[in-house]
Each structure stands twice: as C-alpha cells, then as structure tokens.
VEXDO-41028 format. One record per atom (N, C-alpha, C): residue in three letters; x, y, z; atom name. Coordinates in pm, whole numbers, plus 50000, padded with zeros to 5 digits. Layout:
// VEXDO-41028
ATOM  code      u      v      w  site
ATOM   Ala      X      Y      Z    CA
...
END
This chain:
// VEXDO-41028
ATOM  code      u      v      w  site
ATOM   Met  50083  49879  49995     N
ATOM   Met  49999  50002  50003    CA
ATOM   Met  50088  50115  49999     C
ATOM   Thr  50075  50211  49909     N
ATOM   Thr  50150  50339  49902    CA
ATOM   Thr  50083  50449  49978     C
ATOM   Gln  50165  50555  49997     N
ATOM   Gln  50107  50665  50075    CA
ATOM   Gln  50007  50740  50005     C
ATOM   Glu  50010  50737  49872     N
ATOM   Glu  49903  50806  49794    CA
ATOM   Glu  49768  50729  49785     C
ATOM   Asp  49760  50615  49853     N
ATOM   Asp  49638  50521  49843    CA
ATOM   Asp  49519  50600  49919     C
ATOM   Pro  49411  50638  49845     N
ATOM   Pro  49310  50714  49908    CA
ATOM   Pro  49208  50615  49980     C
ATOM   Phe  49219  50485  49955     N
ATOM   Phe  49117  50386  50009    CA
ATOM   Phe  49088  50405  50153     C
ATOM   Pro  49204  50409  50239     N
ATOM   Pro  49180  50411  50382    CA
ATOM   Pro  49103  50548  50430     C
ATOM   Ile  49132  50655  50361     N
ATOM   Ile  49060  50779  50392    CA
ATOM   Ile  48915  50766  50356     C
ATOM   Val  48885  50723  50240     N
ATOM   Val  48741  50705  50201    CA
ATOM   Val  48673  50601  50293     C
ATOM   Gln  48754  50496  50322     N
ATOM   Gln  48695  50394  50416    CA
ATOM   Gln  48656  50450  50541     C
ATOM   Glu  48743  50532  50604     N
ATOM   Glu  48707  50591  50733    CA
ATOM   Glu  48589  50679  50712     C
ATOM   Glu  48581  50761  50608     N
ATOM   Glu  48469  50852  50589    CA
ATOM   Glu  48338  50770  50579     C
ATOM   Val  48338  50659  50507     N
ATOM   Val  48223  50574  50490    CA
ATOM   Val  48179  50510  50627     C
ATOM   Arg  48285  50466  50707     N
ATOM   Arg  48249  50412  50832    CA
ATOM   Arg  48183  50520  50926     C
ATOM   Ser  48232  50642  50929     N
ATOM   Ser  48181  50747  51014    CA
ATOM   Ser  48035  50787  50969     C
ATOM   Ala  48021  50799  50835     N
ATOM   Ala  47892  50839  50781    CA
ATOM   Ala  47782  50727  50810     C
ATOM   Trp  47828  50594  50800     N
ATOM   Trp  47741  50481  50833    CA
ATOM   Trp  47700  50488  50983     C
ATOM   Ala  47791  50518  51075     N
ATOM   Ala  47758  50526  51210    CA
ATOM   Ala  47667  50638  51238     C
ATOM   Ala  47690  50758  51172     N
ATOM   Ala  47603  50872  51201    CA
ATOM   Ala  47462  50848  51143     C
ATOM   Leu  47455  50784  51028     N
ATOM   Leu  47325  50756  50972    CA
ATOM   Leu  47239  50650  51054     C
ATOM   Ser  47309  50551  51101     N
ATOM   Ser  47244  50456  51194    CA
ATOM   Ser  47189  50527  51317     C
ATOM   Lys  47267  50625  51371     N
ATOM   Lys  47221  50686  51487    CA
ATOM   Lys  47109  50783  51466     C
ATOM   Asp  47107  50850  51339     N
ATOM   Asp  46999  50945  51309    CA
ATOM   Asp  46888  50888  51236     C
ATOM   Phe  46879  50760  51216     N
ATOM   Phe  46782  50694  51144    CA
ATOM   Phe  46637  50732  51188     C
ATOM   Ser  46613  50725  51313     N
ATOM   Ser  46474  50758  51357    CA
ATOM   Ser  46447  50902  51391     C
ATOM   His  46541  50994  51362     N
ATOM   His  46530  51136  51398    CA
ATOM   His  46531  51227  51279     C
ATOM   Ile  46543  51173  51153     N
ATOM   Ile  46543  51263  51043    CA
ATOM   Ile  46431  51227  50951     C
ATOM   Ser  46412  51317  50856     N
ATOM   Ser  46303  51298  50768    CA
ATOM   Ser  46330  51189  50665     C
ATOM   Glu  46231  51136  50597     N
ATOM   Glu  46250  51026  50500    CA
ATOM   Glu  46342  51081  50372     C
ATOM   Thr  46317  51207  50337     N
ATOM   Thr  46404  51262  50240    CA
ATOM   Thr  46544  51268  50270     C
ATOM   Gln  46573  51326  50392     N
ATOM   Gln  46712  51323  50438    CA
ATOM   Gln  46777  51191  50444     C
ATOM   Phe  46702  51093  50504     N
ATOM   Phe  46759  50950  50514    CA
ATOM   Phe  46791  50902  50380     C
ATOM   Gln  46703  50913  50282     N
ATOM   Gln  46727  50853  50153    CA
ATOM   Gln  46843  50921  50084     C
ATOM   Ser  46856  51056  50097     N
ATOM   Ser  46965  51118  50036    CA
ATOM   Ser  47098  51076  50092     C
ATOM   Arg  47104  51073  50220     N
ATOM   Arg  47234  51028  50290    CA
ATOM   Arg  47270  50874  50261     C
ATOM   Leu  47166  50789  50260     N
ATOM   Leu  47174  50653  50227    CA
ATOM   Leu  47228  50628  50079     C
ATOM   Glu  47177  50702  49989     N
ATOM   Glu  47217  50693  49848    CA
ATOM   Glu  47366  50742  49832     C
ATOM   Ala  47397  50843  49908     N
ATOM   Ala  47543  50896  49894    CA
ATOM   Ala  47637  50788  49955     C
ATOM   Leu  47597  50725  50066     N
ATOM   Leu  47681  50615  50119    CA
ATOM   Leu  47685  50502  50025     C
ATOM   Glu  47583  50459  49955     N
ATOM   Glu  47585  50349  49857    CA
ATOM   Glu  47682  50387  49743     C
ATOM   Cys  47674  50509  49703     N
ATOM   Cys  47769  50550  49597    CA
ATOM   Cys  47912  50545  49634     C
ATOM   Asp  47946  50586  49764     N
ATOM   Asp  48084  50582  49805    CA
ATOM   Asp  48121  50437  49821     C
ATOM   Val  48046  50346  49870     N
ATOM   Val  48072  50204  49884    CA
ATOM   Val  48093  50141  49745     C
ATOM   Gln  48009  50185  49658     N
ATOM   Gln  48027  50129  49517    CA
ATOM   Gln  48166  50176  49455     C
ATOM   Asp  48204  50300  49486     N
ATOM   Asp  48324  50346  49436    CA
ATOM   Asp  48440  50266  49495     C
ATOM   Leu  48433  50243  49635     N
ATOM   Leu  48537  50145  49691    CA
ATOM   Leu  48541  50019  49621     C
ATOM   Ser  48421  49960  49594     N
ATOM   Ser  48422  49825  49529    CA
ATOM   Ser  48481  49830  49391     C
ATOM   Asp  48461  49944  49314     N
ATOM   Asp  48525  49950  49186    CA
ATOM   Asp  48668  49962  49196     C
ATOM   Ala  48718  50042  49298     N
ATOM   Ala  48866  50055  49326    CA
ATOM   Ala  48929  49922  49354     C
ATOM   Ile  48860  49838  49432     N
ATOM   Ile  48913  49699  49462    CA
ATOM   Ile  48926  49614  49341     C
ATOM   Asp  48819  49624  49250     N
ATOM   Asp  48839  49541  49126    CA
ATOM   Asp  48951  49586  49042     C
ATOM   Val  48977  49721  49038     N
ATOM   Val  49097  49765  48961    CA
ATOM   Val  49226  49720  49027     C
ATOM   Ala  49223  49727  49157     N
ATOM   Ala  49349  49693  49222    CA
ATOM   Ala  49370  49537  49216     C
ATOM   Arg  49262  49465  49218     N
ATOM   Arg  49273  49314  49208    CA
ATOM   Arg  49347  49275  49083     C
ATOM   Lys  49314  49347  48972     N
ATOM   Lys  49371  49310  48842    CA
ATOM   Lys  49526  49348  48835     C
ATOM   Asp  49571  49443  48916     N
ATOM   Asp  49716  49480  48897    CA
ATOM   Asp  49763  49515  49047     C
ATOM   Arg  49768  49404  49119     N
ATOM   Arg  49815  49421  49260    CA
ATOM   Arg  49966  49485  49271     C
ATOM   Glu  50047  49445  49179     N
ATOM   Glu  50186  49486  49197    CA
ATOM   Glu  50192  49641  49174     C
ATOM   Arg  50113  49687  49074     N
ATOM   Arg  50120  49826  49038    CA
ATOM   Arg  50078  49911  49168     C
ATOM   Phe  49969  49872  49229     N
ATOM   Phe  49930  49946  49350    CA
ATOM   Phe  49992  49901  49484     C
ATOM   Gly  50078  49806  49480     N
ATOM   Gly  50147  49753  49597    CA
ATOM   Gly  50064  49698  49708     C
ATOM   Leu  49957  49616  49660     N
ATOM   Leu  49869  49571  49760    CA
ATOM   Leu  49875  49421  49768     C
ATOM   Ser  49879  49357  49879     N
ATOM   Ser  49884  49213  49891    CA
ATOM   Ser  49748  49149  49876     C
ATOM   Gln  49747  49015  49859     N
ATOM   Gln  49625  48950  49844    CA
ATOM   Gln  49538  48961  49979     C
ATOM   His  49599  48961  50087     N
ATOM   His  49536  48986  50215    CA
ATOM   His  49475  49113  50230     C
ATOM   Glu  49552  49221  50186     N
ATOM   Glu  49490  49360  50197    CA
ATOM   Glu  49362  49376  50110     C
ATOM   Ile  49376  49321  49989     N
ATOM   Ile  49261  49322  49896    CA
ATOM   Ile  49144  49250  49957     C
ATOM   Ala  49167  49140  50013     N
ATOM   Ala  49055  49046  50075    CA
ATOM   Ala  48995  49133  50198     C
ATOM   Ser  49081  49205  50274     N
ATOM   Ser  49035  49279  50386    CA
ATOM   Ser  48950  49398  50341     C
ATOM   Arg  48986  49457  50232     N
ATOM   Arg  48914  49568  50176    CA
ATOM   Arg  48779  49512  50121     C
ATOM   Gln  48780  49402  50058     N
ATOM   Gln  48656  49344  50001    CA
ATOM   Gln  48564  49303  50112     C
ATOM   Asn  48608  49255  50222     N
ATOM   Asn  48530  49221  50332    CA
ATOM   Asn  48461  49345  50386     C
ATOM   Phe  48535  49455  50400     N
ATOM   Phe  48470  49585  50446    CA
ATOM   Phe  48358  49623  50357     C
ATOM   Val  48390  49624  50215     N
ATOM   Val  48279  49669  50127    CA
ATOM   Val  48162  49581  50127     C
ATOM   Thr  48191  49441  50139     N
ATOM   Thr  48075  49343  50138    CA
ATOM   Thr  47989  49365  50270     C
ATOM   Asp  48059  49387  50381     N
ATOM   Asp  47983  49415  50511    CA
ATOM   Asp  47909  49545  50504     C
ATOM   Met  47970  49646  50447     N
ATOM   Met  47899  49776  50435    CA
ATOM   Met  47779  49768  50344     C
ATOM   Gln  47795  49697  50228     N
ATOM   Gln  47681  49673  50135    CA
ATOM   Gln  47575  49605  50205     C
ATOM   Arg  47606  49505  50286     N
ATOM   Arg  47497  49426  50357    CA
ATOM   Arg  47432  49517  50461     C
ATOM   Asn  47507  49595  50532     N
ATOM   Asn  47448  49684  50632    CA
ATOM   Asn  47359  49796  50574     C
ATOM   Leu  47407  49848  50451     N
ATOM   Leu  47314  49955  50389    CA
ATOM   Leu  47196  49887  50330     C
ATOM   Ala  47204  49771  50289     N
ATOM   Ala  47079  49703  50241    CA
ATOM   Ala  46985  49676  50353     C
ATOM   Ala  47036  49628  50462     N
ATOM   Ala  46963  49606  50587    CA
ATOM   Ala  46890  49725  50629     C
ATOM   Leu  46957  49839  50632     N
ATOM   Leu  46904  49966  50672    CA
ATOM   Leu  46801  50017  50581     C
ATOM   Arg  46820  49988  50447     N
ATOM   Arg  46716  50026  50353    CA
ATOM   Arg  46588  49949  50376     C
ATOM   Arg  46602  49816  50400     N
ATOM   Arg  46485  49734  50431    CA
ATOM   Arg  46408  49786  50553     C
ATOM   Lys  46497  49819  50650     N
ATOM   Lys  46432  49869  50774    CA
ATOM   Lys  46357  49994  50756     C
ATOM   Ser  46405  50075  50678     N
ATOM   Ser  46329  50209  50646    CA
ATOM   Ser  46200  50171  50575     C
ATOM   Val  46210  50078  50480     N
ATOM   Val  46091  50051  50412    CA
ATOM   Val  45979  49987  50504     C
ATOM   Val  46028  49893  50591     N
ATOM   Val  45935  49830  50685    CA
ATOM   Val  45880  49930  50780     C
ATOM   Gly  45960  50025  50829     N
ATOM   Gly  45924  50118  50922    CA
ATOM   Gly  45838  50236  50867     C
ATOM   Ala  45842  50245  50733     N
ATOM   Ala  45748  50352  50676    CA
ATOM   Ala  45609  50297  50663     C
ATOM   Pro  45514  50387  50696     N
ATOM   Pro  45374  50349  50689    CA
ATOM   Pro  45326  50312  50546     C
ATOM   Ser  45255  50207  50536     N
ATOM   Ser  45195  50178  50394    CA
ATOM   Ser  45087  50272  50369     C
ATOM   Gln  45051  50271  50229     N
ATOM   Gln  44944  50360  50184    CA
ATOM   Gln  44810  50323  50249     C
ATOM   Ser  44779  50190  50268     N
ATOM   Ser  44663  50152  50330    CA
ATOM   Ser  44655  50205  50473     C
ATOM   Arg  44778  50196  50547     N
ATOM   Arg  44774  50245  50683    CA
ATOM   Arg  44746  50395  50680     C
ATOM   Val  44819  50470  50587     N
ATOM   Val  44792  50606  50585    CA
ATOM   Val  44649  50646  50557     C
ATOM   Asp  44593  50572  50461     N
ATOM   Asp  44445  50591  50435    CA
ATOM   Asp  44355  50563  50559     C
ATOM   Glu  44388  50458  50631     N
ATOM   Glu  44316  50418  50752    CA
ATOM   Glu  44330  50533  50859     C
ATOM   Val  44438  50580  50879     N
ATOM   Val  44468  50692  50980    CA
ATOM   Val  44391  50819  50925     C
ATOM   Arg  44386  50843  50797     N
ATOM   Arg  44324  50962  50742    CA
ATOM   Arg  44172  50951  50766     C
ATOM   Arg  44125  50824  50738     N
ATOM   Arg  43976  50801  50761    CA
ATOM   Arg  43937  50822  50913     C
ATOM   Ala  44026  50768  50992     N
ATOM   Ala  43999  50777  51148    CA
ATOM   Ala  44003  50926  51176     C
ATOM   Asn  44092  51008  51125     N
ATOM   Asn  44094  51146  51158    CA
ATOM   Asn  43972  51223  51105     C
ATOM   Asp  43936  51182  50977     N
ATOM   Asp  43810  51242  50924    CA
ATOM   Asp  43685  51208  51001     C
ATOM   Ala  43674  51076  51046     N
ATOM   Ala  43565  51041  51133    CA
ATOM   Ala  43560  51111  51267     C
ATOM   Phe  43684  51129  51325     N
ATOM   Phe  43695  51203  51456    CA
ATOM   Phe  43640  51339  51432     C
ATOM   Ile  43704  51405  51336     N
ATOM   Ile  43663  51553  51310    CA
ATOM   Ile  43513  51564  51289     C
ATOM   Gly  43455  51467  51214     N
ATOM   Gly  43313  51467  51177    CA
ATOM   Gly  43235  51462  51304     C
ATOM   Asp  43275  51365  51389     N
ATOM   Asp  43205  51343  51519    CA
ATOM   Asp  43209  51470  51608     C
ATOM   Glu  43331  51531  51603     N
ATOM   Glu  43342  51653  51686    CA
ATOM   Glu  43254  51767  51634     C
ATOM   Met  43241  51775  51493     N
ATOM   Met  43163  51879  51433    CA
ATOM   Met  43013  51854  51462     C
ATOM   Arg  42974  51724  51455     N
ATOM   Arg  42834  51699  51490    CA
ATOM   Arg  42795  51717  51638     C
ATOM   Gln  42894  51695  51726     N
ATOM   Gln  42863  51718  51867    CA
ATOM   Gln  42853  51870  51895     C
ATOM   Gln  42945  51945  51816     N
ATOM   Gln  42936  52096  51828    CA
ATOM   Gln  42802  52150  51770     C
ATOM   Glu  42754  52091  51663     N
ATOM   Glu  42630  52133  51609    CA
ATOM   Glu  42511  52092  51703     C
ATOM   Met  42519  51979  51763     N
ATOM   Met  42411  51939  51856    CA
ATOM   Met  42409  52035  51981     C
ATOM   Leu  42543  52061  52027     N
ATOM   Leu  42548  52150  52144    CA
ATOM   Leu  42497  52291  52113     C
ATOM   Met  42521  52347  51990     N
ATOM   Met  42465  52470  51947    CA
ATOM   Met  42321  52465  51940     C
ATOM   Glu  42256  52357  51882     N
ATOM   Glu  42123  52347  51870    CA
ATOM   Glu  42049  52346  52015     C
ATOM   His  42120  52281  52098     N
ATOM   His  42064  52266  52238    CA
ATOM   His  42071  52399  52302     C
ATOM   Gln  42185  52473  52287     N
ATOM   Gln  42190  52617  52342    CA
ATOM   Gln  42098  52702  52287     C
ATOM   Asp  42066  52688  52143     N
ATOM   Asp  41954  52775  52081    CA
ATOM   Asp  41828  52749  52135     C
ATOM   Ala  41794  52614  52165     N
ATOM   Ala  41665  52574  52220    CA
ATOM   Ala  41650  52631  52362     C
ATOM   Gln  41762  52635  52437     N
ATOM   Gln  41747  52683  52575    CA
ATOM   Gln  41733  52843  52567     C
ATOM   Leu  41802  52896  52475     N
ATOM   Leu  41789  53049  52460    CA
ATOM   Leu  41650  53085  52417     C
ATOM   Gly  41586  52994  52330     N
ATOM   Gly  41445  53023  52288    CA
ATOM   Gly  41354  53012  52405     C
ATOM   Glu  41369  52910  52491     N
ATOM   Glu  41283  52895  52611    CA
ATOM   Glu  41306  53018  52709     C
ATOM   Leu  41430  53058  52720     N
ATOM   Leu  41459  53173  52805    CA
ATOM   Leu  41389  53297  52760     C
ATOM   Ala  41394  53315  52626     N
ATOM   Ala  41329  53431  52559    CA
ATOM   Ala  41175  53424  52585     C
ATOM   Asn  41108  53302  52572     N
ATOM   Asn  40972  53291  52591    CA
ATOM   Asn  40937  53318  52744     C
ATOM   Ala  41023  53263  52833     N
ATOM   Ala  41001  53299  52972    CA
ATOM   Ala  41020  53451  53009     C
ATOM   Val  41101  53512  52942     N
ATOM   Val  41123  53658  52958    CA
ATOM   Val  40997  53734  52914     C
ATOM   Glu  40946  53682  52791     N
ATOM   Glu  40830  53750  52748    CA
ATOM   Glu  40716  53738  52825     C
ATOM   Arg  40702  53600  52878     N
ATOM   Arg  40583  53580  52976    CA
ATOM   Arg  40597  53669  53104     C
ATOM   Ile  40717  53680  53159     N
ATOM   Ile  40729  53753  53276    CA
ATOM   Ile  40700  53910  53235     C
ATOM   Gly  40730  53953  53110     N
ATOM   Gly  40702  54093  53080    CA
ATOM   Gly  40552  54112  53070     C
ATOM   Ile  40481  54018  53017     N
ATOM   Ile  40329  54022  53004    CA
ATOM   Ile  40270  54027  53144     C
ATOM   Met  40325  53945  53234     N
ATOM   Met  40265  53934  53374    CA
ATOM   Met  40306  54076  53444     C
ATOM   Gly  40420  54122  53418     N
ATOM   Gly  40461  54256  53469    CA
ATOM   Gly  40356  54371  53421     C
ATOM   Arg  40326  54368  53292     N
ATOM   Arg  40234  54468  53246    CA
ATOM   Arg  40092  54458  53299     C
ATOM   Asp  40050  54322  53311     N
ATOM   Asp  39920  54297  53374    CA
ATOM   Asp  39914  54346  53515     C
ATOM   Met  40020  54323  53594     N
ATOM   Met  40025  54360  53734    CA
ATOM   Met  40031  54510  53737     C
ATOM   His  40100  54577  53647     N
ATOM   His  40107  54730  53646    CA
ATOM   His  39961  54784  53626     C
ATOM   Gln  39891  54724  53520     N
ATOM   Gln  39756  54769  53499    CA
ATOM   Gln  39660  54745  53614     C
ATOM   Glu  39677  54629  53678     N
ATOM   Glu  39596  54598  53798    CA
ATOM   Glu  39629  54699  53903     C
ATOM   Leu  39747  54734  53934     N
ATOM   Leu  39789  54823  54032    CA
ATOM   Leu  39731  54960  53996     C
ATOM   Glu  39732  54998  53873     N
ATOM   Glu  39671  55125  53842    CA
ATOM   Glu  39527  55136  53868     C
ATOM   Val  39454  55016  53837     N
ATOM   Val  39318  55019  53867    CA
ATOM   Val  39290  55018  54011     C
ATOM   Gln  39357  54943  54083     N
ATOM   Gln  39348  54939  54233    CA
ATOM   Gln  39377  55081  54285     C
ATOM   Gly  39478  55145  54234     N
ATOM   Gly  39521  55282  54285    CA
ATOM   Gly  39403  55387  54255     C
ATOM   Gln  39335  55363  54133     N
ATOM   Gln  39231  55456  54109    CA
ATOM   Gln  39113  55436  54202     C
ATOM   Met  39087  55300  54232     N
ATOM   Met  38977  55266  54320    CA
ATOM   Met  39010  55324  54457     C
ATOM   Leu  39137  55316  54509     N
ATOM   Leu  39173  55379  54635    CA
ATOM   Leu  39156  55526  54634     C
ATOM   Asp  39195  55589  54524     N
ATOM   Asp  39172  55739  54507    CA
ATOM   Asp  39025  55763  54518     C
ATOM   Asp  38935  55683  54456     N
ATOM   Asp  38787  55705  54455    CA
ATOM   Asp  38734  55693  54605     C
ATOM   Leu  38788  55583  54663     N
ATOM   Leu  38744  55549  54802    CA
ATOM   Leu  38783  55673  54893     C
ATOM   Gly  38910  55712  54875     N
ATOM   Gly  38952  55827  54952    CA
ATOM   Gly  38867  55951  54936     C
ATOM   Gly  38835  55976  54807     N
ATOM   Gly  38738  56087  54784    CA
ATOM   Gly  38603  56063  54846     C
ATOM   Glu  38548  55944  54843     N
ATOM   Glu  38418  55927  54906    CA
ATOM   Glu  38430  55938  55058     C
ATOM   Met  38537  55886  55118     N
ATOM   Met  38554  55914  55260    CA
ATOM   Met  38572  56051  55302     C
ATOM   Asp  38644  56128  55209     N
ATOM   Asp  38653  56276  55239    CA
ATOM   Asp  38515  56340  55238     C
ATOM   Thr  38437  56302  55145     N
ATOM   Thr  38291  56349  55132    CA
ATOM   Thr  38214  56310  55243     C
ATOM   Thr  38217  56192  55289     N
ATOM   Thr  38148  56135  55407    CA
ATOM   Thr  38187  56213  55529     C
ATOM   Phe  38323  56223  55552     N
ATOM   Phe  38367  56304  55672    CA
ATOM   Phe  38319  56437  55674     C
ATOM   Ser  38309  56499  55556     N
ATOM   Ser  38260  56637  55545    CA
ATOM   Ser  38113  56650  55583     C
ATOM   Arg  38043  56549  55530     N
ATOM   Arg  37892  56534  55565    CA
ATOM   Arg  37870  56516  55713     C
ATOM   Val  37950  56423  55778     N
ATOM   Val  37943  56403  55921    CA
ATOM   Val  37980  56527  55998     C
ATOM   Lys  38072  56590  55951     N
ATOM   Lys  38113  56719  56022    CA
ATOM   Lys  38001  56824  56017     C
ATOM   Val  37928  56821  55902     N
ATOM   Val  37820  56925  55889    CA
ATOM   Val  37706  56885  55972     C
ATOM   Val  37677  56745  55977     N
ATOM   Val  37572  56698  56063    CA
ATOM   Val  37600  56726  56207     C
ATOM   Arg  37730  56707  56251     N
ATOM   Arg  37772  56718  56382    CA
ATOM   Arg  37755  56877  56420     C
ATOM   Lys  37789  56955  56337     N
ATOM   Lys  37779  57095  56357    CA
ATOM   Lys  37638  57139  56378     C
ATOM   Lys  37550  57080  56288     N
ATOM   Lys  37406  57109  56300    CA
ATOM   Lys  37351  57068  56426     C
ATOM   Leu  37394  56945  56468     N
ATOM   Leu  37344  56884  56587    CA
ATOM   Leu  37391  56970  56716     C
ATOM   Asn  37520  57010  56707     N
ATOM   Asn  37564  57092  56816    CA
ATOM   Asn  37483  57225  56821     C
ATOM   Asp  37457  57282  56700     N
ATOM   Asp  37382  57411  56705    CA
ATOM   Asp  37239  57385  56760     C
ATOM   Phe  37183  57271  56716     N
ATOM   Phe  37051  57240  56761    CA
ATOM   Phe  37041  57229  56922     C
ATOM   Ile  37147  57160  56973     N
ATOM   Ile  37151  57139  57123    CA
ATOM   Ile  37168  57266  57193     C
ATOM   Glu  37254  57350  57128     N
ATOM   Glu  37272  57492  57191    CA
ATOM   Glu  37144  57570  57195     C
ATOM   Glu  37069  57551  57077     N
ATOM   Glu  36949  57638  57075    CA
ATOM   Glu  36836  57581  57158     C
ATOM   Thr  36820  57455  57165     N
ATOM   Thr  36710  57387  57249    CA
ATOM   Thr  36734  57370  57389     C
ATOM   Gly  36852  57355  57424     N
ATOM   Gly  36899  57332  57568    CA
ATOM   Gly  36897  57186  57593     C
ATOM   Pro  36955  57152  57709     N
ATOM   Pro  36978  57008  57746    CA
ATOM   Pro  36845  56941  57773     C
ATOM   Arg  36749  57014  57830     N
ATOM   Arg  36629  56946  57870    CA
ATOM   Arg  36550  56898  57743     C
ATOM   Thr  36545  56987  57652     N
ATOM   Thr  36469  56945  57529    CA
ATOM   Thr  36548  56833  57459     C
ATOM   Phe  36670  56833  57455     N
ATOM   Phe  36746  56722  57397    CA
ATOM   Phe  36719  56579  57470     C
ATOM   Cys  36713  56592  57606     N
ATOM   Cys  36680  56472  57666    CA
ATOM   Cys  36545  56417  57643     C
ATOM   Thr  36450  56507  57636     N
ATOM   Thr  36309  56474  57606    CA
ATOM   Thr  36303  56409  57465     C
ATOM   Ile  36369  56464  57363     N
ATOM   Ile  36377  56408  57231    CA
ATOM   Ile  36441  56268  57242     C
ATOM   Leu  36550  56261  57318     N
ATOM   Leu  36620  56129  57325    CA
ATOM   Leu  36529  56013  57386     C
ATOM   Ile  36451  56059  57488     N
ATOM   Ile  36353  55965  57567    CA
ATOM   Ile  36245  55923  57466     C
ATOM   Leu  36192  56012  57390     N
ATOM   Leu  36084  55989  57296    CA
ATOM   Leu  36142  55893  57189     C
ATOM   Ser  36260  55922  57147     N
ATOM   Ser  36315  55837  57040    CA
ATOM   Ser  36335  55687  57091     C
ATOM   Ile  36384  55680  57207     N
ATOM   Ile  36402  55547  57268    CA
ATOM   Ile  36259  55471  57281     C
ATOM   Thr  36168  55551  57330     N
ATOM   Thr  36031  55502  57344    CA
ATOM   Thr  35972  55452  57203     C
ATOM   Phe  35996  55534  57107     N
ATOM   Phe  35951  55497  56972    CA
ATOM   Phe  36008  55370  56930     C
ATOM   Ile  36140  55352  56953     N
ATOM   Ile  36208  55225  56904    CA
ATOM   Ile  36160  55109  56972     C
ATOM   Ile  36127  55123  57114     N
ATOM   Ile  36076  55004  57190    CA
ATOM   Ile  35942  54978  57140     C
ATOM   Leu  35848  55071  57112     N
ATOM   Leu  35717  55035  57072    CA
ATOM   Leu  35726  54972  56923     C
ATOM   Thr  35804  55021  56849     N
ATOM   Thr  35818  54957  56707    CA
ATOM   Thr  35867  54815  56725     C
ATOM   Phe  35956  54788  56813     N
ATOM   Phe  36009  54645  56834    CA
ATOM   Phe  35902  54560  56882     C
ATOM   Leu  35809  54612  56974     N
ATOM   Leu  35705  54531  57027    CA
ATOM   Leu  35597  54503  56922     C
ATOM   Val  35566  54600  56846     N
ATOM   Val  35468  54580  56733    CA
ATOM   Val  35517  54485  56633     C
ATOM   Val  35651  54487  56602     N
ATOM   Val  35704  54387  56506    CA
ATOM   Val  35701  54248  56565     C
ATOM   Thr  35733  54227  56693     N
ATOM   Thr  35748  54096  56746    CA
ATOM   Thr  35619  54040  56781     C
ATOM   Thr  35511  54110  56803     N
ATOM   Thr  35377  54051  56846    CA
ATOM   Thr  35291  54020  56730     C
END
C-alpha cells in the first residue's frame, strides 16, 4: 500500500457516515435519510470499483492479497449493512393503506366533533328560545300587574274621595246637631232622646207581636 492510496481515507469517511446515519435513522425525515443513504451507497460502490481495479494489477498498487481481501470484506459488510438499513426504512415506513386508515379515522373524529358541536349549539339555541319565551311571559305578567295596580290605585283614590265627602257630611251634621243642642237646651234634647227610645221600643214590640 503506497502513501498516495486514498482507500483508507474514504473507508474511514464511509464508516463514520454509516455510524451517523444509523444513529440518526429515527430522527430525520424520509427525504434526508434517502439522500444520505444513496450517498453512502455511491461511496461504497466506488470503493468496490477501486478494489476490482487493484485486484487486476496488485503489483502496480502495491497491495497484497490479504489487503485486497480485507478491503473486499469491508465493502461487502457495508453493502450488507446498507441493504439492511434500507429494508428497515421500508418496513418502518407506513403503507398507503395504513395512511388511508389513519386519514379516515381522523376524518371520522373531526366529523364526530363537528356533529357534537352542532348538537350543542342546537341545544343552546333551544335553551335561549325557552329563556326568551320565559322573559316574554314575565314581561306580560309585569304589564298586567302594572295595569291591575293602576286600577286598584284609582279605586283607592275614589274611596279616599268618598271618605272625604262622608267625613265632610258627618262634620256638617255634627255641627248642625251641636247648634240644635245649643238652641234647644239640654232638657229638650233629653226629651227628644227619651221619645226616640220609646218609639224604638214600641216599634220593636209591634214587630214581634
């Protein structure tokens, strides 16, 4: 192996890239994974082509049979690892049927949520309608009570007026009675009172016999 041999450098780069891709497999997007995997496959293929050239003229490149076999084993192992990783990515990727199933489940869930929201809104609208009807009934009752209070207030005003009139009449009668007593004197008043009582007694006796 000469100092200008680039194989060990490329080999180390491929080994590092393989380790990094294996570590990042579940953390990167499908596009990034495929791009890095294809780049690795190209590098490994270049190493395989270089081994084929060196195998045909080992003396020119200063490589022993053991060194060529070692390099071939590395390339073979790496090709096997890359193929396994590609199969793993295919198995891990969701199938179209699975994607469709998940999409249908999501659509069904969204549809159920929308229907529940519509039912909730309809229920709220019905409750608001009942509340509006109750408020309207209360308003009608309030107006009826107001009218009734106005009528009763008018009746109280009329009764108050009648009572004032009655009090005025009683006052006039009392004044006339006082004037009559003053004019006739106490003896005349007593005589009238006795005659009135006698008249009431006689009337009672006539009615009962």
